[in-house]
Phi, psi and omega in degrees: 000130179284159182295133182265142176297340180291345179263017185297338182295332177224359192272006183300329183280347188255144176264346178229146175279171181290151176295155179303321179297319179296322178299314181292324183288324190260349183294149175231357185296337179298335177240330183275359172298342175301338182271005190304312183293326175292323179295320177296318178299317179298317181292324177298314180293318181296315181292324177296320177294319179299326178290322180297323183268001174091007179280327173247146171280165179299319180293324178294316179298316182295322177295318179296316181295323177296318178295320178295322178297320178296316178298320179302315179298317181292321180291317181295328180274352181083011182274344183290134181263112180278138185242114182299330182293346179265013170070296191220178182297324184293313183289328176298311181293315182298318182299310182293318180298317182291325176298325183270326185233097183305328181298339182291351175299340179269354188296326184276005177302131174067022172216162177234162172299337181296308179282337178294310181290326178298321178289316178305315183293324179292324173296319177300313183297320179299316179291318181296322179295323177296319177298315180297318180300318179297316180292322178295319179297325178295318178294317179299319178299316179298318179296317180292322177298317178293323179297321177303319186280342191242025182291333181254014174256124187247144178220164171291137164273156188234143161232142184057023185060025174246144180304133186240285181217156180284145173217163171280153173302323179302315181297320178298313180293328179293336174298319177287328175299321177297318179299314181294324177298318177294325177299320177299317178297319181295317180293323177298323178294320177297317180300321178293320178294328179286344189275048175227132189267120178274348187301133184104353177282344180068209180283327183197325190228028177071216185209156175275351183283154189278061183279166178236093184297322182293327177296314178299315181298318179300315181295329182270359177085019177274076180224154178274185184297336179267004179086007179282134182289142179240116174234147179297152192254356179217120187295326180290317178294321186300321184270345181252345183295129173233024180299320181295323175302315181293315181297318180297313183288329172297315178301318177296322179296317180292320174304313180300320180293317178298315179295325180295320179293318176298317179301318180297317178298315181293325177297316177295313185298327183271359178288159178299328183292326177263298178070028184279333191221149173248113181279150181298137184300327183287359173240020175235165177226171179253187179255143177287346181246316189257108189291344184276350191284142169229098190266138180278055187301323181301315181289327176293322178291322175301317179298319180289320183292336177300322177295325178297318181290322174300324176295324176299318178296318179298322177302313182293316180300317180292322182296318190274337195300330185243017185276132173283161173290144003247268183283139172226149187296341174310324188292347173301328184278011179282344188276313181307315179294326178293313180298319180295318180300319179295311184299314182291325178293315182297313183290326177294318178298318180296319180293316180297320178300318179295318181293312183296320180297325186262356185281154179230129177285142179264097195294323182292325178291321177297315181296321179297317182290320185281351178286352179299113184294338180298339179298338184254019178301322180294328177294328176290325173302313180298325177303314179290322178301319179293343176265009174097001180282130177303144187305313182298322177293317180298319179301317181293321181296314182291326174301320178293323177295319178299316179297321179295318179297320178295319180297323180273358180056047179221157176298153183303319185284355179262003172297143181283161176301323178297319179301310187286325177291338175290339176269320179205136186287348183285346181289140174233178186299333182283003183297332182289343177296342179296342188265018175269109185300316182298313179296323180299318180285325177295340178278358183244075183247016175281164184304128176087357181269169185272022175298146184304316180292323178292321177300315177301318180297319181290323176299315181297319180298315181290328174299319179296322178297324177289339180077000000 
């Protein structure tokens, strides 16, 4: 293959162009065209800075900006023709811009694709974090709305998937609200880490030209809450650093894990064996064979997609772990897993918001399950503790009562006073009051417990966080 004029941006050293196979193997424009609008934004700021320091004239800058505006319109409308032979989003834009605007031949002055893509990606991360925050807030709102409605619906809480102690559905859902709240904090931290501008770092060692990195960063919005400009402090680190990629995809992975755990609970709850919840029909599917089926496919897919996002994180960790400084072409492959992590996280959040908003608890089934008196065995332990029995002794005594109830094939709370006093003399007639679920929860009003007033307080606190 003869050398193509389209490779002029780097091809001066070569007498032959790349093989067709190499073009297909090395291109990234099929996925990094997603960065096009960020790339245009970066070029606008860079050219404005070049004009400020005297490298571009005002007329040259204005011509470049006019050309960039036209490209923006074409890209947004889908009219721009991407060319795989030009490798990536940067060279596609530069080639077309330079053909139309001769002044654009100066645009790449004092920058490299290395610092260009690093800046584009940080702009992407800032925008992506805003998208994630909005989707997380929608899920948190749905959880809080359901918690408001289910404060007086009680179910067994589980450890080891065995019935443990009673809680309100609201308290159970608020556990997931706490997870989503932490996800919001985590995503905000990633957004803050992304808010440092690498532009001006060049390929590895900056430039001898009199550029103003802080001016470019200011124009691109790389400023802290006080308006202080943020620029990266080491040119080698700036072009090779992929920590934000890792942090972002880790945040997406944790979101996925949280959603997967919620999905698993809802899958269990909607099964015939539990029967606690009716999931909205528009997020369920049927069977091609069995007409009676209503399958929780949406939640199963959320559970499955979490593994996909964890795989995206593993891809990035493996890619970066052995790379020498600074840029290596391996890093071209950092974008597909990041883009995939964002897409799968966003759609999973949207689906979970839809399911949680539309689900209905089946109150009689919940009441039937929570009526199991064994759920309040620990409260009977506390009853003895309040009478001065050491906790370990009380625990052993109630264990003996449970065994006795099993031996007699009767519920724990139906043992006679004679039965229980035969095990320990501290029992009195009021011991059966321990088996009132409502009273049991009303006795749990310390911070973080499932007491009704505390549940209301936690809902209000999380509402305040949402603003």
